[in-house]
C-alpha positions in Angstrom: 32.9 -28.3 1.5 30.0 -30.5 0.1 27.9 -29.1 2.9 28.8 -25.4 2.2 26.3 -24.9 -0.8 23.6 -27.0 0.8 23.7 -24.7 3.7 23.7 -21.3 1.7 21.0 -22.9 -0.4 18.9 -24.0 2.5 19.0 -20.4 4.0 17.9 -19.1 0.6 14.9 -21.2 0.3 14.0 -20.8 3.9 14.0 -17.4 3.3 12.2 -17.5 -0.1 9.4 -19.2 1.4 9.3 -17.5 5.0 9.3 -14.1 3.0 6.4 -15.0 0.9 4.4 -16.2 3.7 5.1 -13.2 6.0 4.3 -10.9 3.4 1.0 -12.4 2.4 0.2 -12.2 6.1 1.0 -8.3 6.0 -0.7 -7.7 2.8 -3.9 -8.8 4.6 -3.5 -7.6 7.9 -1.7 -4.2 6.7 -3.0 -3.2 3.3 -1.8 0.1 1.6 -5.4 1.3 1.1 -7.3 2.5 4.2 -11.1 3.3 3.9 -11.6 1.8 0.7 -10.6 -1.8 -0.5 -7.7 -2.2 -3.1 -8.4 -3.7 -6.5 -5.0 -4.5 -7.7 -1.3 -4.5 -6.4 2.1 -5.5 -7.1 5.4 -5.7 -5.2 9.2 -5.9 -5.9 10.4 -9.5 -6.1 13.7 -9.8 -3.8 15.1 -12.8 -5.5 14.1 -12.1 -9.2 14.5 -8.2 -9.5 18.3 -7.0 -10.4 18.3 -4.1 -8.2 21.2 -3.2 -5.6 18.8 -3.1 -2.7 17.7 -6.5 -3.5 20.8 -7.8 -4.1 22.1 -6.9 -0.7 19.0 -8.7 0.7 20.4 -11.4 -1.1 23.8 -11.1 0.3 22.4 -10.9 3.5 20.3 -14.1 3.4 23.2 -16.2 1.8 25.8 -14.9 4.5 23.7 -16.2 7.2 23.7 -19.6 5.8 27.6 -19.3 5.7 27.7 -18.4 9.3 25.3 -21.5 10.3 27.8 -23.8 8.4 30.8 -22.2 9.8 29.3 -22.8 13.4 28.5 -26.6 12.2 31.8 -27.3 10.9 33.5 -25.7 13.9 31.4 -27.4 16.2 30.4 -24.2 17.9 26.9 -23.9 18.5 26.8 -20.1 19.4 28.0 -19.3 15.9 25.1 -21.5 14.2 22.9 -19.4 16.5 24.5 -16.3 15.6 23.9 -17.5 12.0 19.9 -18.1 12.7 19.9 -14.4 14.2 21.6 -13.2 11.0 18.9 -15.1 9.2 16.2 -13.3 11.2 17.9 -9.9 10.8 18.3 -10.6 7.0 14.2 -11.2 7.0 13.7 -7.8 8.7 16.1 -6.3 6.4 14.0 -7.6 3.4 10.9 -6.2 5.0 12.6 -2.6 5.4 13.5 -2.8 1.6 10.1 -3.8 0.6 8.3 -1.6 -2.0 4.8 -2.3 -3.0 1.8 -0.5 -5.1 -1.7 -0.8 -4.8 -4.7 0.9 -6.5 -8.3 1.3 -4.9 -11.5 2.9 -6.2 -10.3 6.6 -6.1 -6.6 6.5 -4.8 -3.2 5.2 -5.8 -0.9 3.9 -2.9 2.7 2.9 -2.8 5.0 2.3 -0.1 9.0 2.1 0.0 9.7 0.1 2.9 7.2 -1.8 5.5 7.9 0.8 8.4 8.1 3.6 6.0 5.3 6.0 5.1 2.5 5.2 3.0 1.6 7.5 0.1 -1.5 8.2 -1.3 -2.3 10.0 -4.9 -5.6 10.8 -5.6 -6.8 10.2 -9.2 -7.8 13.6 -9.5 -4.4 14.9 -9.4 -3.0 12.4 -12.0 -2.6 13.3 -15.6 -1.8 9.9 -17.1 0.3 6.7 -16.6 2.3 4.3 -18.5 4.4 1.2 -18.0 8.3 1.8 -18.1 10.6 -1.4 -19.2 14.1 -1.7 -19.4 17.3 -3.7 -19.1 18.5 -4.3 -15.5 22.2 -4.1 -15.0 22.3 -6.3 -12.0 22.6 -10.0 -11.2 20.1 -12.5 -10.0 20.6 -16.3 -9.5 17.7 -17.0 -12.0 18.9 -15.2 -15.0 22.4 -14.1 -14.1 23.1 -10.6 -16.0 20.0 -11.2 -18.4 17.4 -9.1 -16.5 14.8 -6.6 -17.2 13.0 -4.6 -14.7 9.3 -2.7 -15.2 7.4 -0.3 -13.1 4.5 2.0 -13.3 5.4 5.7 -13.9 2.7 8.4 -13.2 2.5 11.9 -14.5 0.6 14.4 -12.4 -1.3 17.3 -13.4 1.6 19.8 -12.1 4.0 17.9 -14.8 5.7 15.9 -11.9 6.6 12.3 -12.5 6.0 9.8 -9.9 8.4 6.8 -10.3 6.8 3.9 -8.6 8.8 0.7 -7.4 10.3 -1.4 -9.7 10.0 -5.2 -10.2 11.2 -8.2 -12.6 9.5 -7.6 -15.9 9.6 -11.3 -16.7 7.6 -12.4 -13.4 6.0 -9.4 -12.5 4.8 -7.5 -15.7 1.3 -9.0 -15.5 0.9 -7.8 -12.2 2.0 -4.0 -13.1 -0.6 -4.1 -16.0 -3.4 -5.1 -14.0 -2.4 -1.8 -11.9 -2.1 0.1 -14.6 -5.1 -0.8 -16.5 -7.1 -0.2 -13.3 -5.9 3.2 -12.8 -6.3 4.3 -16.9 -10.0 2.8 -16.4 -10.7 5.3 -13.3 -8.8 8.0 -14.9 -11.3 7.8 -18.1 -14.3 7.4 -15.6 -13.1 10.8 -14.4 -12.8 12.3 -17.6 -16.2 11.2 -18.6 -17.7 12.8 -15.4 -15.9 16.0 -15.8 -17.1 16.1 -19.4 -20.6 15.3 -18.0 -20.3 18.1 -15.7 -19.0 20.7 -18.2 -22.2 19.9 -20.5 -24.6 20.3 -17.6 -23.2 23.5 -16.9 -23.1 24.7 -20.3 -26.7 23.6 -20.6 -27.7 25.3 -17.5 -25.8 28.4 -18.6 -27.7 28.3 -21.9 -31.2 27.9 -19.9 -30.5 30.5 -17.6 -29.5 33.0 -20.5 -32.8 32.1 -22.5 -34.7 32.8 -19.2 -33.2 36.2 -19.1 -33.7 37.0 -22.5 -37.4 36.0 -22.4 -39.2 38.6 -20.4 -37.9 41.5 -22.7 -38.8 39.5 -25.8 -42.6 39.1 -24.1 -42.6 42.6 -23.5 -42.0 43.7 -26.9 -44.4 41.1 -28.4 -47.0 42.7 -25.9 -46.2 46.2 -27.0 -46.6 45.4 -30.8 -49.9 43.5 -29.9 -51.1 46.7 -28.1 -50.6 48.9 -31.2 -52.0 46.6 -33.6 -55.1 46.3 -31.1 -55.4 50.1 -31.0 -54.9 50.4 -34.7 -58.0 48.2 -35.1 -60.2 49.9 -32.7 -59.2 53.6 -34.1 -57.8 53.4 -37.6 -56.1 56.4 -39.2 -58.2 57.5 -42.1 -57.7 60.6 -44.2 -59.7 63.6 -43.3 -62.9 64.6 -44.4 -63.2 66.8 -47.7 -65.7 69.5 -48.0 -67.7 69.2 -51.4 -69.0 72.5 -52.9 -73.0 72.7 -52.9 -73.9 73.2 -56.4 -77.8 73.0 -55.5 
C-alpha cells in the first residue's frame, strides 16, 4: 500500500513533464498561425485548470499509474505493460483535449484539440475584446476547490461573441493579458488607419467639389471683367442737348 501513492504520483509527474515537452515541440513545429509569425499565445493548463475536460485527463493519467501498480503487486508484467499503454493513451487524450490561442499581426487563431480545425479570425471582423475571470467549480490537486479560471472573450462586428479557451487564472492570467493587449493594440491601429482613410476620402471629396466649382466661378469673373472693360472703352454718357442760337 505504501507503493500505491508513489506509483500514482510517478505517473502524474511523468505526464506533467512529458506533456509539457511534447507540447513545446508541437508549438514549434505546428504553430497556430500560418503565413505570419505569432506574437503571443496561451494554452489551457491540464493540471491547474479546474475544468471537466482537464479532470478527465488527470483521471486517465492517475488510473494508468494504478494499473502499473497492480501489475507490479500481482507480479504480472503484461498488466504493468497495459498500464504503460494506458499512460501513453492518456497523453494522446491530453493532446486531443488541448486548447490554445495565439495572435499574429493580422489574425487571431485558436484551436480546441490538436487534431481539430484551427480557427482564424481577422482583426477587421473584431469589434472589441476583454478578459473574463470567474470562480471555477472543479477540483485540482494544487488548490483543491479554490480555483479560478480566465479566458479571452472577443465580440465580433456582427454582435457574435467568441468564447476562447479557458485556463487557470492563478498561473495563466499573465499570458492571457499579453494576448489581449496585443489584440487591443492591433485593433487601435486598425481604427487609426480607418480614421486616416476617412479623413483622406473627405479631403479628396472636398478638393473635387472645389475643382468642379472653380470653372463656373472663373467664367462669372471673366464675364464681369469683360463688362467693365467694355464700359471703360464706351462709357454711357447723356445724349447731347441742342442749345438755342441767340446770335
